[in-house]
N, CA, C and O atoms as a GROMACS GRO file, in nm:
protein
  252
    1MET      N    1  -0.679  -0.450   1.780
    1MET     CA    2  -0.603  -0.393   1.672
    1MET      C    3  -0.664  -0.442   1.540
    1MET      O    4  -0.691  -0.560   1.524
    2SER      N    5  -0.685  -0.350   1.445
    2SER     CA    6  -0.749  -0.388   1.320
    2SER      C    7  -0.651  -0.463   1.228
    2SER      O    8  -0.529  -0.458   1.248
    3THR      N    9  -0.706  -0.529   1.131
    3THR     CA   10  -0.625  -0.605   1.036
    3THR      C   11  -0.534  -0.512   0.956
    3THR      O   12  -0.419  -0.544   0.930
    4GLN      N   13  -0.586  -0.396   0.919
    4GLN     CA   14  -0.506  -0.300   0.842
    4GLN      C   15  -0.387  -0.251   0.924
    4GLN      O   16  -0.278  -0.232   0.869
    5THR      N   17  -0.404  -0.229   1.052
    5THR     CA   18  -0.295  -0.187   1.138
    5THR      C   19  -0.188  -0.295   1.146
    5THR      O   20  -0.068  -0.264   1.144
    6LYS      N   21  -0.230  -0.419   1.157
    6LYS     CA   22  -0.134  -0.530   1.161
    6LYS      C   23  -0.054  -0.538   1.032
    6LYS      O   24   0.066  -0.564   1.035
    7VAL      N   25  -0.120  -0.518   0.919
    7VAL     CA   26  -0.051  -0.522   0.790
    7VAL      C   27   0.051  -0.408   0.780
    7VAL      O   28   0.162  -0.429   0.732
    8VAL      N   29   0.014  -0.290   0.825
    8VAL     CA   30   0.106  -0.176   0.820
    8VAL      C   31   0.226  -0.201   0.909
    8VAL      O   32   0.340  -0.175   0.869
    9ILE      N   33   0.204  -0.250   1.029
    9ILE     CA   34   0.316  -0.279   1.120
    9ILE      C   35   0.406  -0.386   1.061
    9ILE      O   36   0.529  -0.375   1.067
   10GLY      N   37   0.348  -0.489   1.003
   10GLY     CA   38   0.426  -0.594   0.938
   10GLY      C   39   0.507  -0.540   0.822
   10GLY      O   40   0.622  -0.580   0.802
   11GLY      N   41   0.450  -0.450   0.744
   11GLY     CA   42   0.521  -0.388   0.632
   11GLY      C   43   0.640  -0.306   0.678
   11GLY      O   44   0.746  -0.309   0.616
   12VAL      N   45   0.622  -0.233   0.786
   12VAL     CA   46   0.732  -0.153   0.840
   12VAL      C   47   0.845  -0.243   0.890
   12VAL      O   48   0.962  -0.214   0.868
   13VAL      N   49   0.808  -0.351   0.956
   13VAL     CA   50   0.909  -0.445   1.006
   13VAL      C   51   0.986  -0.508   0.890
   13VAL      O   52   1.109  -0.517   0.894
   14VAL      N   53   0.914  -0.550   0.787
   14VAL     CA   54   0.980  -0.609   0.671
   14VAL      C   55   1.069  -0.506   0.601
   14VAL      O   56   1.178  -0.540   0.555
   15GLY      N   57   1.024  -0.383   0.594
   15GLY     CA   58   1.105  -0.277   0.535
   15GLY      C   59   1.236  -0.257   0.610
   15GLY      O   60   1.341  -0.242   0.548
   16PHE      N   61   1.230  -0.256   0.742
   16PHE     CA   62   1.353  -0.242   0.821
   16PHE      C   63   1.444  -0.364   0.807
   16PHE      O   64   1.566  -0.350   0.802
   17LEU      N   65   1.385  -0.482   0.800
   17LEU     CA   66   1.466  -0.603   0.782
   17LEU      C   67   1.539  -0.602   0.648
   17LEU      O   68   1.654  -0.645   0.640
   18THR      N   69   1.473  -0.554   0.543
   18THR     CA   70   1.540  -0.549   0.413
   18THR      C   71   1.656  -0.451   0.415
   18THR      O   72   1.754  -0.469   0.342
   19LEU      N   73   1.647  -0.348   0.497
   19LEU     CA   74   1.758  -0.254   0.507
   19LEU      C   75   1.883  -0.320   0.563
   19LEU      O   76   1.995  -0.283   0.528
   20PHE      N   77   1.865  -0.418   0.650
   20PHE     CA   78   1.980  -0.487   0.709
   20PHE      C   79   2.030  -0.602   0.622
   20PHE      O   80   2.148  -0.635   0.627
   21VAL      N   81   1.941  -0.663   0.544
   21VAL     CA   82   1.977  -0.781   0.466
   21VAL      C   83   2.035  -0.742   0.329
   21VAL      O   84   2.135  -0.799   0.286
   22PHE      N   85   1.973  -0.646   0.262
   22PHE     CA   86   2.014  -0.606   0.128
   22PHE      C   87   2.085  -0.472   0.132
   22PHE      O   88   2.077  -0.401   0.233
   23PRO      N   89   2.156  -0.435   0.024
   23PRO     CA   90   2.210  -0.299   0.017
   23PRO      C   91   2.096  -0.197   0.018
   23PRO      O   92   1.982  -0.230  -0.016
   24TRP      N   93   2.126  -0.075   0.056
   24TRP     CA   94   2.021   0.025   0.075
   24TRP      C   95   1.943   0.052  -0.053
   24TRP      O   96   1.823   0.077  -0.047
   25TRP      N   97   2.008   0.048  -0.170
   25TRP     CA   98   1.938   0.080  -0.294
   25TRP      C   99   1.841  -0.032  -0.333
   25TRP      O  100   1.737  -0.003  -0.393
   26VAL      N  101   1.872  -0.157  -0.301
   26VAL     CA  102   1.778  -0.265  -0.328
   26VAL      C  103   1.656  -0.250  -0.237
   26VAL      O  104   1.542  -0.270  -0.281
   27SER      N  105   1.680  -0.216  -0.112
   27SER     CA  106   1.569  -0.194  -0.018
   27SER      C  107   1.480  -0.079  -0.065
   27SER      O  108   1.358  -0.086  -0.058
   28ALA      N  109   1.544   0.027  -0.114
   28ALA     CA  110   1.467   0.142  -0.164
   28ALA      C  111   1.381   0.101  -0.284
   28ALA      O  112   1.266   0.144  -0.295
   29LEU      N  113   1.436   0.019  -0.374
   29LEU     CA  114   1.358  -0.027  -0.489
   29LEU      C  115   1.240  -0.114  -0.446
   29LEU      O  116   1.131  -0.104  -0.501
   30ILE      N  117   1.262  -0.200  -0.347
   30ILE     CA  118   1.153  -0.285  -0.298
   30ILE      C  119   1.043  -0.200  -0.236
   30ILE      O  120   0.925  -0.222  -0.264
   31ILE      N  121   1.081  -0.105  -0.153
   31ILE     CA  122   0.982  -0.020  -0.087
   31ILE      C  123   0.906   0.064  -0.190
   31ILE      O  124   0.784   0.079  -0.180
   32LEU      N  125   0.978   0.120  -0.289
   32LEU     CA  126   0.910   0.198  -0.393
   32LEU      C  127   0.816   0.112  -0.476
   32LEU      O  128   0.709   0.157  -0.516
   33GLY      N  129   0.855  -0.012  -0.502
   33GLY     CA  130   0.768  -0.102  -0.576
   33GLY      C  131   0.641  -0.136  -0.500
   33GLY      O  132   0.532  -0.141  -0.557
   34VAL      N  133   0.656  -0.159  -0.370
   34VAL     CA  134   0.539  -0.190  -0.287
   34VAL      C  135   0.445  -0.071  -0.278
   34VAL      O  136   0.323  -0.089  -0.277
   35LEU      N  137   0.499   0.049  -0.273
   35LEU     CA  138   0.414   0.168  -0.267
   35LEU      C  139   0.361   0.206  -0.406
   35LEU      O  140   0.249   0.257  -0.417
   36GLY      N  141   0.439   0.182  -0.510
   36GLY     CA  142   0.402   0.227  -0.643
   36GLY      C  143   0.300   0.138  -0.713
   36GLY      O  144   0.222   0.188  -0.795
   37ALA      N  145   0.297   0.009  -0.682
   37ALA     CA  146   0.205  -0.082  -0.753
   37ALA      C  147   0.058  -0.045  -0.730
   37ALA      O  148  -0.016  -0.035  -0.828
   38PRO      N  149   0.012  -0.025  -0.605
   38PRO     CA  150  -0.130   0.013  -0.588
   38PRO      C  151  -0.160   0.151  -0.646
   38PRO      O  152  -0.270   0.175  -0.697
   39LEU      N  153  -0.063   0.242  -0.638
   39LEU     CA  154  -0.084   0.375  -0.694
   39LEU      C  155  -0.101   0.368  -0.846
   39LEU      O  156  -0.190   0.432  -0.902
   40ALA      N  157  -0.016   0.290  -0.911
   40ALA     CA  158  -0.028   0.274  -1.057
   40ALA      C  159  -0.162   0.210  -1.093
   40ALA      O  160  -0.226   0.251  -1.191
   41GLY      N  161  -0.206   0.112  -1.016
   41GLY     CA  162  -0.335   0.049  -1.041
   41GLY      C  163  -0.450   0.147  -1.026
   41GLY      O  164  -0.544   0.145  -1.105
   42TYR      N  165  -0.444   0.232  -0.925
   42TYR     CA  166  -0.549   0.332  -0.903
   42TYR      C  167  -0.551   0.434  -1.017
   42TYR      O  168  -0.658   0.472  -1.064
   43LEU      N  169  -0.432   0.476  -1.060
   43LEU     CA  170  -0.426   0.576  -1.166
   43LEU      C  171  -0.471   0.520  -1.302
   43LEU      O  172  -0.507   0.598  -1.391
   44MET      N  173  -0.470   0.388  -1.320
   44MET     CA  174  -0.515   0.328  -1.445
   44MET      C  175  -0.667   0.317  -1.453
   44MET      O  176  -0.721   0.288  -1.560
   45LEU      N  177  -0.737   0.340  -1.342
   45LEU     CA  178  -0.883   0.337  -1.345
   45LEU      C  179  -0.937   0.461  -1.415
   45LEU      O  180  -0.876   0.568  -1.409
   46ASP      N  181  -1.051   0.446  -1.481
   46ASP     CA  182  -1.113   0.565  -1.539
   46ASP      C  183  -1.192   0.638  -1.429
   46ASP      O  184  -1.216   0.581  -1.322
   47PRO      N  185  -1.232   0.763  -1.454
   47PRO     CA  186  -1.297   0.842  -1.349
   47PRO      C  187  -1.420   0.776  -1.286
   47PRO      O  188  -1.443   0.790  -1.166
   48ALA      N  189  -1.500   0.706  -1.365
   48ALA     CA  190  -1.620   0.642  -1.309
   48ALA      C  191  -1.581   0.530  -1.212
   48ALA      O  192  -1.644   0.513  -1.108
   49GLN      N  193  -1.477   0.455  -1.246
   49GLN     CA  194  -1.432   0.348  -1.157
   49GLN      C  195  -1.373   0.404  -1.028
   49GLN      O  196  -1.394   0.349  -0.921
   50ARG      N  197  -1.298   0.514  -1.039
   50ARG     CA  198  -1.243   0.579  -0.919
   50ARG      C  199  -1.355   0.627  -0.828
   50ARG      O  200  -1.349   0.611  -0.706
   51ARG      N  201  -1.458   0.687  -0.887
   51ARG     CA  202  -1.571   0.736  -0.810
   51ARG      C  203  -1.639   0.620  -0.736
   51ARG      O  204  -1.673   0.633  -0.619
   52ARG      N  205  -1.659   0.508  -0.806
   52ARG     CA  206  -1.722   0.390  -0.745
   52ARG      C  207  -1.636   0.336  -0.631
   52ARG      O  208  -1.689   0.296  -0.527
   53LEU      N  209  -1.504   0.335  -0.651
   53LEU     CA  210  -1.413   0.285  -0.548
   53LEU      C  211  -1.415   0.375  -0.424
   53LEU      O  212  -1.417   0.325  -0.311
   54ARG      N  213  -1.416   0.507  -0.445
   54ARG     CA  214  -1.423   0.599  -0.330
   54ARG      C  215  -1.555   0.585  -0.256
   54ARG      O  216  -1.557   0.590  -0.133
   55ALA      N  217  -1.665   0.568  -0.329
   55ALA     CA  218  -1.796   0.553  -0.265
   55ALA      C  219  -1.801   0.424  -0.185
   55ALA      O  220  -1.860   0.420  -0.077
   56GLN      N  221  -1.740   0.320  -0.235
   56GLN     CA  222  -1.737   0.192  -0.164
   56GLN      C  223  -1.657   0.206  -0.034
   56GLN      O  224  -1.697   0.150   0.068
   57GLY      N  225  -1.548   0.279  -0.036
   57GLY     CA  226  -1.469   0.301   0.085
   57GLY      C  227  -1.544   0.381   0.188
   57GLY      O  228  -1.534   0.353   0.308
   58ARG      N  229  -1.619   0.482   0.143
   58ARG     CA  230  -1.698   0.562   0.237
   58ARG      C  231  -1.812   0.481   0.296
   58ARG      O  232  -1.848   0.500   0.412
   59LYS      N  233  -1.869   0.390   0.217
   59LYS     CA  234  -1.978   0.307   0.266
   59LYS      C  235  -1.930   0.217   0.379
   59LYS      O  236  -2.003   0.195   0.475
   60ARG      N  237  -1.809   0.164   0.368
   60ARG     CA  238  -1.756   0.076   0.469
   60ARG      C  239  -1.723   0.150   0.599
   60ARG      O  240  -1.727   0.089   0.706
   61LEU      N  241  -1.691   0.278   0.591
   61LEU     CA  242  -1.656   0.353   0.711
   61LEU      C  243  -1.770   0.356   0.811
   61LEU      O  244  -1.747   0.348   0.932
   62GLY      N  245  -1.893   0.366   0.764
   62GLY     CA  246  -2.007   0.376   0.853
   62GLY      C  247  -2.046   0.244   0.918
   62GLY      O  248  -2.111   0.244   1.022
   63SER      N  249  -2.008   0.132   0.858
   63SER     CA  250  -2.053   0.004   0.912
   63SER      C  251  -1.955  -0.056   1.009
   63SER      O  252  -1.979  -0.165   1.062
   0.00000   0.00000   0.00000
């Protein structure tokens, strides 16, 4: 199992645990924050940086 798969499974488990521990709206805010932070960071990159980041991801796929 890859490291990324383990992280995703752990995130899902933590998301379900927060649903039982906190009220549903707090859990929703936590989940939206976890999903929104990387998206906001990606959108703040200029087009050249985004292109470089996508090329780097494609380069890793082959290795």
